[in-house]
N, C-alpha and C positions, 0 to 999 in steps of 0.2 A: 476389520481393517487389515491391511497387509502386514506381514511379519516385518517389524522394524529392526530385528536383531539377527540378521543372517550370519554374522561373524561371532556370535556369542558361543562360548565353549561350555555353556551350561547344559545339563541334561535336557532332553526334549520335554519332559514334564514341567520343568521349571520355565523353560522358554514359552511353552504354551500358556502357562498361567500368567506370565508377564504380558504376553500379547493380549490375553483376555482382559487384563487390567487396563491396558492402553485402549482397548476397544471400548470399554465402559466409559472411561474418561473422555474419549473422543466423542462418543455419542451423547454424553452429558454436556458437551460444549466446551471442552478444553482444547485450545489451539496448540498444535505441535510444530508449527512452521519454524524452521531455523534451528530446531533441536537436533543434536547428534543422537546416534543410536545409544550411546552410553548414557547420555542425559535422560533419554526416554526410559531406558532400563531402570535407572535410579528413581525416577518419578514413579514408575509402576511398582517397584519394590517397596517404596515408602508408603504408597497407598495400600498395598497388600498388608504391610505391617500394621498400619492403623486399623485396617479392617479385621485383622486376625485371620486372614484367609491363607491356607496352605494347600488347599485342594478343591473344595466345593464352595461356591459363592453363597449357598444357603446358610453357611456357618458364619457369615459376616456379622460383626457386632460393633455397635457404636455407643454413644453416650447413654442411650436408652437402657443399655445393659451394663452401664458403668465401666465401659472399656475406654480408657484414656492412656495414651502412651507418651512419655517424655522422649526427647530426641535421642538420648543414649539408649533408651529401651527400644526405640525403633531400630537403631543400629544393631543391637543385640538380636532382635527378631530376624532381621535381614540376614545376618551372618549365620544364624542357626538354621534357617530354612531355605535360603536361596543361594547357597554355595558362594558366599562372599567372605571377605576378610577385611571389612572396612574398619579403620581405626576409630576407637571411641572418641578420639580427639577431633573427628570430622563432624561432630554433632551440629555445628553451626551450618554446615552445608545442607543438612536436612531441613532446617528452617528457611534458609535463604534461597535454596535452589530446588530441592527435591519436592517439597510440599508447597512451594510458593504459589503455583497456579491453582491447585485444588482449594487452597485456603482463600485466595483472592476470589475464587468463584463460589465460595461459601459451600463447597461440597464437604470440606473438612473444617471443623471448628477448632481453633486454638484457644482453650480456656485460659492459657497463660497470659492472654492479652487483656484479661479482665481484672488485673491487679491482684491476683491471688498470690499468696506467699509461695516460695519455691518448695516448701515441704507440705503444701496443701495437697491431700490425696485426690482432689478433683481437678488438679492442674494437669494439662497435657493436650494432646491432639486426639480428636474423636470424630467419627463420622457424623455429619449432620443427620438428624433423625429422618428427614424425608429421603435423603440419599441412601441411608441405610436400608430403608424400606424398599427402595428401588432395586438395589444391587443384589439383594437376596433372591430376586426373581430372574437374575441373568441366566440365559440359556434355558429358560422355561417358556411355555406358551404364553405366559402373562407378561413377558418382557416388553414387547412392543406396545401393548396397551398401557402398562405402568410407566414406560418411558415417555409416552405422549402426554400422560397426565402430569408427570413430573415437570416436563418442559413447558406445559401450558401456562402462559402468562409470565414465564420466567425469562429474563434476559441472560443468555449464556455469555460466558467470557469471550467466546469467539465472536459473537455479535457485538459485544461492547467494544472490543479492540478493533473490529472492522469499522465501526462507526467512527472511532477515533482516527483511524487511518484516513477515512473519507473526509474528515475535517481538514486534512492536510492536502486535499486535492482541490483543484479549481475546475468546476464544471464549465464546459464550453459547448454551445449549441451551434453547430455548423449550419450553413445554408441547407435547406431541406429538412431541418429539424433532426439532424443526426448528431447525437451527443458524443463527446469525448471528455476525458478528464486530464488535466495537466497537474504536475507536481507544484507544490506551494512555492511562491517566490515572486518578487517584483517583475522579473522578466516575463514570467508566464501570466501575471496579471495584465501586462501590456498586450501579450499575444491574445488573450481573451478579448480585450477591448478592441483590438484590430479586427478580429473575426466578427464580433457582435455589433460593434459601433461604427467602425470605419467602413467595412464592406457593406453594411446595411444602408449607409448613406451614399457612398461613392462607388460602390461596386455591386449594385443591386442585380441579382440574377447570376452572380459569380458562383463558380464551384471551387471550393478550396481543394487544391491538388496536393498540397504539402503543408504540414505544420510539425515542427520539431519541438518536442519537450526538452527541457534542460537535462533530464535524466534519460530520455529516450528519443534519439534523433529521428527514429522511424515511426513515431507514434501514429501519424496519419499520412498516407501516401497513395495517390492515385497513379500507379505506375504506368498503366496503359496510356492514359491521356498525356502524361508527361512525355512518354516515348513518342507518341503521335506528334507532339509539338517539338520534337527533336531537342528536348531539354538535355543538358549535360548531366554527367554522373552525379547522383545525389551525395556521393561520398566526397565530392570536391570541396576544397577549403573555402571556395567562394560562395557556397550554398547560403541562400538567405533564410530567414526565419519562417516566412509564410509565402506561399505561391498560390495565386488564385487566377481563375480563367473565366472571362466573359465570352461565351461561345457566340452570342449574337453580334457583339461588336468586334470579336476576335482580338480582345485585349488581354494581355497577360500581365497580371500585377505581381511585381517582385518587391516584397516588403521586408525591410530590416527593422526589427524591434530593438531599439537602443536603450540599454540600461547601464551596463558597464563597458561594453565594447562600442566601437565607433560607428558612425553613419555610413551611408553610401557616398564616398568621396570621389574625386575625379579619377584617381587611379583605379579604384574598384569598379566604378562605372565603366571605364574603358575595358577592363578585363571581362566584365559581365557581357558587354556587347560582343566581344570577340567570341566568348564561349557560346553565345546564343545567336551567332551570325546566320545559322541555318533555320532558326525558329520562324515559322510562317506567321506568327502572331505579332501584333503591335505591342511593344514593351513599355510598361509604365513602372518607373522606379519610385518607390516610396520609402522614406525613412520616418519611423514613428517613435514618439517619445511619450512618456507618462505625463510630463508636465513641462511648463515653460522654463523652469530652472534648468532641467536637464537639456532642453533644446538650446538654451543660451550657451551652455558649456561646449556644445559641439557645432554651433551654427556656422562658424567660420570654415568648417571642414566639409560642408555639404556641397555636393556637385551641382552644377547647373544642369538644367534639363531633367530635374527630378522634383518630386513633391515631398512636402513635410506635413505630417499629421500629428496633432498633440491631443492625447486622450482626454485631458481635463477640459478641453475646449473642442468637442468632437464635431461640431457643425461646420468647421472651417478648415481650409487647406492653405498652406503657404507654398506658392509656386516659385520655384527657382528656374523660371522658364523665359525670362527676358520679355521681349515685346509680344510674345504669343498671346498673352492675356491682357495687354495694355488696352484700356478703353474704359468708358463710364460703366458703372455697375448697373 
């Protein structure tokens, strides 16, 4: 992996060893996203101390050879071998920060978690036996084979945390079976419903031209088609949540997903019509709500000549269109 420590003032030999330690941890599935260079440096040095490595990885030792270090011993090893002067009072940082990821990943075992007395000679941090067997082969011809065997059937911490992050995403299937994911939240739950439930019922054949995530306003954007329709700048304050286009009917759906902000009212409708005066498509304005309670809260502010769709009753529309739809069902 790339050198994470370009600004380190350590000798080149120490820098190389630290980067080798990070490479091992990275290949073993430790995620480094969001970590500063200094944080990575300290993770690597703590790992090296537990391993007892100061030069060659074949010398690494773990619990199988009775090597266990307490936090203050780890600090002493780091200061002695890696050109540091860490205070012995920083021992808690070793536990809470520097060894946190490899311990959670079960690459390093903390025997102190098993209720042993503080003066128990078997108490301390040690390499997991399987991990110890792996790292002694680093930089040898057996490394790739041993790494594959070590990871076989093992859920790495990177994979575990990635799955957790995915739980905080809302998958959305756009027309044409194109998938995107939205961040977690009621507003994006409603946007998912609009795309998958509203458009499938009332906009069959539509292409979604724009959908803005609450954390990424440019999540999905078909810029060329929008430009062809002479749509206004997408950075404009009046931008709606979802824009879809029915090419066959030449209908442009302008949809506002209401959770905490307001619906398409008379003033906003007027402003949107001005902004889209050169658009060659027929404009359909829709305000969408998650449920009837939210709709009731905003119902008096909805503009005439617009549509209302409520996600918990997806088969029906409310038409604010006067006599246009008057007649027997």
